[in-house]
C-alpha positions in Angstrom: -21.3 12.2 -250.1 -23.7 15.1 -250.4 -25.5 17.0 -248.1 -29.1 16.6 -247.1 -29.5 21.0 -246.9 -27.1 20.2 -251.1 -30.0 17.7 -252.5 -33.1 19.7 -251.1 -30.5 23.0 -252.8 -32.9 24.8 -255.8 -34.7 23.2 -258.5 -38.5 24.2 -256.9 -39.6 24.4 -259.6 -38.7 20.2 -260.0 -40.0 19.6 -256.5 -43.2 21.1 -257.9 -42.9 19.3 -261.2 -42.5 15.8 -259.1 -45.1 16.9 -257.0 -47.7 17.4 -259.7 -47.0 13.6 -261.7 -47.0 12.0 -258.2 -50.4 13.8 -258.0 -51.4 13.3 -261.5 -50.6 9.2 -260.2 -53.6 9.5 -257.5 -56.5 11.4 -260.7 -55.5 7.8 -263.0 -55.8 5.6 -259.8 -58.7 6.6 -258.5 -60.0 6.8 -262.5 -58.9 3.6 -263.8 -60.4 2.0 -260.1 -63.7 3.3 -261.0 -63.5 2.4 -265.0 -62.4 -1.5 -264.1 -64.2 -1.9 -261.2 -67.5 -3.5 -261.0 -71.1 -1.3 -259.7 -72.1 -2.6 -255.7 -75.1 -3.7 -257.7 -73.2 -6.3 -259.6 -70.4 -7.2 -257.4 -73.7 -8.2 -254.8 -75.4 -10.2 -258.0 -72.6 -12.1 -258.4 -71.4 -12.0 -254.4 -68.1 -10.3 -254.6 -68.5 -7.7 -251.7 -65.6 -8.4 -250.0 -63.7 -8.8 -252.4 -65.0 -5.9 -253.7 -65.0 -3.6 -250.6 -61.4 -5.9 -250.5 -60.0 -3.9 -253.7 -61.3 0.0 -253.8 -59.8 0.0 -249.5 -56.9 -1.0 -251.5 -57.8 1.5 -254.5 -57.9 4.7 -251.8 -55.6 4.0 -249.9 -53.2 4.6 -252.2 -54.4 8.0 -253.4 -54.2 8.0 -250.2 -49.8 7.7 -250.0 -49.8 8.9 -252.9 -51.5 12.6 -251.6 -49.3 12.7 -248.6 -46.5 12.3 -250.7 -47.3 14.8 -253.4 -47.9 17.2 -250.5 -44.7 16.1 -248.4 -42.6 17.1 -252.5 -44.7 19.9 -252.8 -43.4 21.5 -249.4 -39.8 20.4 -249.9 -40.3 22.2 -252.7 -41.8 24.8 -251.6 -38.6 25.9 -248.6 -35.5 24.8 -251.4 -33.3 27.4 -251.9 -32.3 28.4 -255.5 -29.2 27.2 -256.2 -27.2 30.4 -257.9 -26.2 32.6 -255.0 -26.7 35.5 -256.5 -30.5 35.8 -257.1 -32.5 37.8 -254.6 -29.4 38.9 -254.0 -29.2 42.9 -254.3 -26.1 43.7 -255.5 
């Protein structure tokens, strides 16, 4: 089994790419929510205010969690060490 330091070592660019992908997912979820959700006035007209609030709450919860995951993945990437031991050495 690999240790935690081996799984995090190097590949900072890949961790940052993963963080960017999760951030993009958060933006996509928000965009889809804005595209498919009716306006509040329309929800009031047809009497679906409670489901409207619940749906928006779940959308925003998804966005916040995705941003938290993206931040965590970016922090792991910033803390990772290069895999090549000669990188940064002054030989």
